C-alpha positions in Angstrom: -15.0 -77.4 -63.3 -16.4 -76.3 -60.1 -13.9 -75.4 -56.9 -15.0 -74.3 -53.5 -13.1 -71.9 -51.5 -12.5 -72.7 -47.6 -11.2 -69.4 -46.6 -12.0 -65.8 -48.2 -9.1 -63.7 -46.7 -6.8 -62.0 -49.3 -5.9 -65.1 -51.0 -9.2 -66.7 -51.1 -10.5 -63.5 -52.0 -8.0 -63.1 -55.1 -8.8 -66.8 -55.7 -12.1 -65.6 -56.0 -12.3 -62.7 -58.4 -9.4 -64.9 -60.6 -11.4 -68.0 -61.2 -15.1 -66.0 -61.8 -12.9 -64.5 -64.6 -11.4 -67.3 -65.7 -15.3 -68.9 -66.2 -14.5 -71.8 -62.6 -17.7 -72.8 -61.7 -17.7 -71.3 -57.3 -21.0 -73.2 -56.0 -19.7 -72.7 -52.4 -17.5 -70.8 -50.1 -16.3 -71.2 -46.5 -15.3 -68.7 -43.6 -16.1 -69.3 -40.4 -14.7 -65.5 -39.4 -16.9 -63.5 -42.1 -20.4 -62.6 -42.1 -21.9 -63.4 -45.4 -22.2 -59.2 -45.2 -18.8 -58.9 -44.8 -17.7 -61.3 -47.1 -20.3 -59.3 -49.4 -18.2 -56.1 -49.0 -14.7 -57.3 -49.0 -15.6 -58.9 -51.9 -16.8 -56.4 -53.6 -14.8 -53.9 -52.4 -10.6 -54.5 -52.2 -8.0 -51.3 -50.7 -5.5 -52.8 -52.9 -7.0 -54.3 -56.0 -10.6 -51.8 -56.2 -13.8 -53.0 -57.0 -14.8 -55.9 -58.3 -15.9 -55.6 -61.5 -18.9 -57.6 -61.2 -21.6 -56.3 -59.0 -22.2 -58.3 -55.8 -25.2 -58.6 -53.6 -26.3 -60.8 -51.2 -29.7 -63.0 -49.9 -31.1 -63.9 -46.5 -30.6 -67.9 -48.0 -27.0 -67.4 -47.0 -26.0 -66.8 -51.1 -23.3 -64.4 -53.0 -25.4 -63.1 -56.1 -22.7 -62.5 -58.6 -24.2 -59.9 -61.4 -27.3 -60.7 -59.9 -27.9 -64.4 -61.6 -24.8 -66.4 -60.2 -25.7 -68.0 -56.5 -22.8 -69.1 -54.7 -23.7 -70.8 -51.1 -22.2 -69.2 -48.2 -21.0 -70.7 -45.1 -19.2 -69.7 -41.7 -18.7 -72.7 -40.0 -14.9 -74.0 -38.9 -16.7 -77.5 -39.3 -15.3 -78.6 -43.0 -17.0 -82.0 -43.0 -20.4 -79.7 -42.6 -20.0 -77.9 -45.9 -21.9 -79.9 -49.3 -19.3 -80.1 -51.8 -21.4 -82.8 -53.4 -21.2 -80.4 -56.3 -17.6 -79.8 -56.6 -14.7 -80.9 -57.9 -11.9 -79.4 -56.2 -12.0 -77.9 -52.8 -9.0 -75.0 -52.5 -8.4 -74.7 -48.9 -6.9 -71.1 -48.5 -7.7 -70.6 -44.3 -4.3 -71.0 -43.8 -4.7 -73.4 -40.4 -2.6 -76.1 -40.4 -4.9 -79.0 -40.9 -4.1 -83.3 -40.3 -4.2 -85.5 -43.0 -6.9 -87.7 -41.1 -9.8 -84.4 -41.6 -9.0 -84.1 -45.6 -9.3 -87.7 -46.1 -12.5 -87.6 -44.0 -13.9 -84.8 -46.2 -12.8 -86.9 -49.6 -14.7 -90.0 -47.8 -17.6 -87.8 -47.2 -17.6 -86.1 -50.8 -17.0 -89.2 -52.9 -16.7 -87.1 -56.3 -14.4 -84.5 -54.3 -11.0 -85.1 -56.9 -8.3 -83.0 -55.1 -7.6 -80.7 -52.5 -5.1 -77.5 -53.0 -4.0 -76.3 -49.8 -2.5 -72.8 -51.0 0.7 -72.6 -48.5 2.9 -75.1 -47.7 1.9 -78.3 -46.1 3.5 -80.9 -44.2 0.2 -83.2 -44.7 0.5 -82.8 -48.9 0.7 -85.7 -51.3 2.7 -83.5 -53.2 4.0 -79.4 -53.4 3.7 -78.4 -57.1 5.1 -75.4 -58.3 4.6 -74.4 -61.9 7.9 -74.0 -63.8 9.5 -76.5 -61.5 8.1 -79.7 -60.8 4.5 -79.5 -62.3 5.7 -83.1 -64.4 5.5 -85.2 -61.3 1.9 -84.8 -60.2 0.1 -87.8 -60.4 -3.6 -89.0 -60.4 -3.4 -90.8 -57.2 -2.5 -87.4 -55.1 -5.3 -86.1 -53.8 -3.8 -83.3 -51.2 -1.7 -80.8 -53.2 0.4 -78.0 -51.8 0.5 -75.0 -54.2 3.6 -73.7 -51.7 4.1 -70.0 -50.9 4.3 -67.0 -52.9 8.3 -66.4 -52.4 8.6 -70.3 -53.6 6.2 -69.3 -56.3 8.5 -66.3 -57.7 12.2 -68.0 -56.7 11.9 -71.4 -57.5 11.5 -71.6 -61.1 14.9 -70.1 -61.2 17.2 -72.2 -59.5 15.5 -74.8 -60.8 16.5 -73.8 -64.6 20.1 -73.4 -62.9 20.4 -76.5 -61.0 22.2 -78.4 -63.5 25.0 -76.2 -63.4 27.0 -77.0 -60.2 25.8 -74.7 -57.6 28.6 -73.4 -54.8 26.2 -71.4 -53.1 22.7 -69.4 -53.3 21.8 -65.8 -51.3 18.2 -65.0 -50.9 17.0 -61.6 -49.7 13.3 -61.0 -50.1 11.2 -57.9 -49.2 7.7 -58.6 -48.1 4.9 -56.8 -47.4 3.0 -56.8 -43.8 0.2 -59.2 -43.6 -3.0 -59.4 -41.5 -1.8 -61.3 -39.0 1.0 -58.5 -37.9 0.3 -55.5 -35.8 -1.0 -51.7 -36.6 1.0 -51.1 -33.2 2.7 -52.9 -30.9 1.0 -55.5 -29.2 0.6 -58.7 -28.4 -2.0 -61.5 -28.2 -0.1 -64.4 -26.7 2.6 -65.3 -24.1 5.9 -66.1 -25.9 7.9 -68.9 -25.0 10.7 -67.7 -27.3 10.9 -63.8 -26.6 13.4 -63.4 -29.5 10.3 -63.7 -31.9 8.6 -60.5 -30.4 9.6 -58.4 -33.0 6.5 -60.2 -34.8 4.4 -58.6 -32.4 5.5 -54.7 -33.9 4.1 -51.9 -35.9 4.3 -53.4 -39.3 3.2 -50.0 -41.0 6.0 -48.7 -39.2 9.3 -51.0 -39.2 11.7 -53.3 -41.3 10.9 -56.4 -39.1 13.6 -59.3 -40.2 11.5 -62.4 -40.2 12.1 -66.0 -41.0 11.3 -67.3 -43.9 10.0 -71.2 -45.1 11.9 -71.0 -48.3 15.2 -71.6 -47.6 14.1 -75.5 -46.1 11.6 -75.3 -48.6 14.0 -75.1 -51.7 16.6 -77.6 -50.4 13.6 -80.4 -50.1 13.2 -79.6 -53.2 16.8 -79.1 -54.3 18.4 -81.3 -52.0 22.0 -81.0 -53.4 21.6 -77.6 -51.7 21.7 -78.1 -48.2 24.6 -76.3 -46.7 24.6 -73.8 -49.6 21.4 -72.1 -49.1 20.6 -69.3 -46.6 17.6 -67.4 -47.1 16.1 -64.0 -45.1 12.9 -62.1 -45.3 12.1 -58.1 -43.8 8.4 -57.3 -44.4 8.5 -54.3 -45.2 5.5 -51.1 -44.7 4.0 -51.3 -47.8 0.7 -53.2 -48.9 1.4 -55.6 -51.7 4.4 -56.9 -54.6 7.4 -58.3 -53.0 11.1 -59.0 -54.6 13.7 -61.2 -53.7 17.3 -60.6 -54.3 18.9 -63.2 -55.9 22.5 -64.3 -55.8 23.5 -67.5 -57.3 27.3 -68.5 -57.1 28.4 -71.2 -59.4 31.2 -73.8 -59.1 33.0 -73.3 -62.6 32.8 -69.7 -65.2 29.3 -69.6 -67.1 29.5 -68.2 -70.2 27.0 -65.3 -71.7 25.7 -67.7 -74.2 24.4 -69.6 -71.4 23.0 -66.6 -69.1 21.4 -65.4 -72.7 20.0 -69.2 -73.0 18.7 -69.2 -69.2 16.9 -65.6 -69.8 15.2 -67.0 -72.6 13.9 -70.2 -70.4 12.7 -68.6 -68.0 10.2 -66.4 -70.2 8.0 -69.0 -69.8 7.2 -68.4 -66.6 8.9 -64.8 -65.9 8.0 -61.2 -67.2 11.8 -59.4 -68.4 11.3 -55.5 -67.1 13.9 -53.4 -68.1 11.7 -49.9 -67.8 12.9 -48.0 -64.5 9.5 -49.3 -62.6 8.8 -49.6 -58.5 7.3 -52.1 -56.8 3.8 -50.5 -57.3 4.5 -50.8 -61.6 4.1 -54.6 -60.9 0.6 -54.8 -58.7 -1.5 -57.3 -60.2 1.1 -58.8 -62.4 -0.1 -62.2 -62.8 3.2 -64.1 -63.8 5.6 -66.0 -61.3 7.7 -62.9 -61.0 8.8 -59.8 -63.2 12.9 -60.1 -63.9 14.3 -56.5 -63.1 17.1 -56.4 -66.0 18.5 -53.0 -64.3 19.6 -54.9 -61.6 20.7 -58.4 -63.2 24.1 -58.8 -62.6 26.5 -61.2 -64.4 30.0 -62.4 -62.5 32.4 -64.7 -64.0 30.7 -67.3 -61.9 27.6 -66.1 -60.5 24.3 -64.4 -61.3 22.5 -61.6 -59.1 18.6 -61.6 -60.1 16.0 -58.5 -58.4 12.5 -60.5 -58.9 9.6 -59.1 -58.1 6.4 -60.7 -57.6 2.7 -59.9 -56.7 2.6 -61.9 -53.3 -1.1 -61.9 -53.7 -2.7 -61.9 -57.2 0.3 -63.2 -59.2 0.6 -66.1 -56.3 -3.3 -66.9 -57.0 -2.7 -67.2 -60.7 -0.5 -69.4 -60.2 -2.8 -71.5 -57.7 -5.4 -71.9 -60.4 -2.9 -72.7 -63.4 -2.0 -75.7 -60.8 -5.6 -76.0 -60.2 -6.2 -76.9 -64.1 -3.0 -78.8 -64.3 -4.5 -80.9 -61.8 -8.2 -81.3 -63.6 -5.9 -82.5 -66.9 -4.0 -84.4 -65.0 -7.5 -86.5 -63.9 -8.8 -86.9 -67.2 -5.3 -88.6 -68.2 
């Protein structure tokens, strides 16, 4: 299967690394913000994940060359309709940009061979949002624009999905998330703010805990309407570079048995690593699961469960994106 990557930032480059290792064809990469040499250096050397284990070169014909043999067309255009997707099955849009449904439809119209567009964030224009371990079974072949949602949702919602059969009284979520590239190293603001309450988003990220709104609350309620007015979610951006954690507190209307809890944990092993060792966030870097359930902080009460879930918000999330790409390909073959 051939994929193209539009947007070569943190997520795009991690998708490239994993897709290359998993044997995907990658005929094209596009990013309007990076020159060919910038893309080459940032792919080959990464401050978080280290060197790419394959040699990366470039040549004047705008190609990234992997291991001196695999030549990948590199583009730097803002106009996606200019991209040559004639040899592409699935376009992964990891740009983080909001696009209209019309723009995506024009891409399909121009490139009749294109089967799917995968958006690596939550998107209102997507035909379907798919999260592995939640609703992967609802994917249909006529759904062409797929959102793989957010890293927080991918790490948290499979647990809620396994609990939704019980009568849930309340859910509280607190995520600690590393700072992102759209934050500031030092205090500053690029735009005038109509809402002064969000000025904290422009404070120095490496030196502060910054409370921030999180989309996981609305996404969870959208997927599980029964949680409306029962779920609250909060996020704090923290001064680390990678690996998030979520504190998840689920309370039920009725008592839960230890047997039910044990069965719950067993069912989650398809998506989560279960950890009982004395580890820190650094130890979960590059983990490819939806998340890691930390048994040291796993608490069962008469009517509730408290989880601590670690998740690599880049590598782990991208692994699940590629799992969805494989799922869409199988779906097309049916």
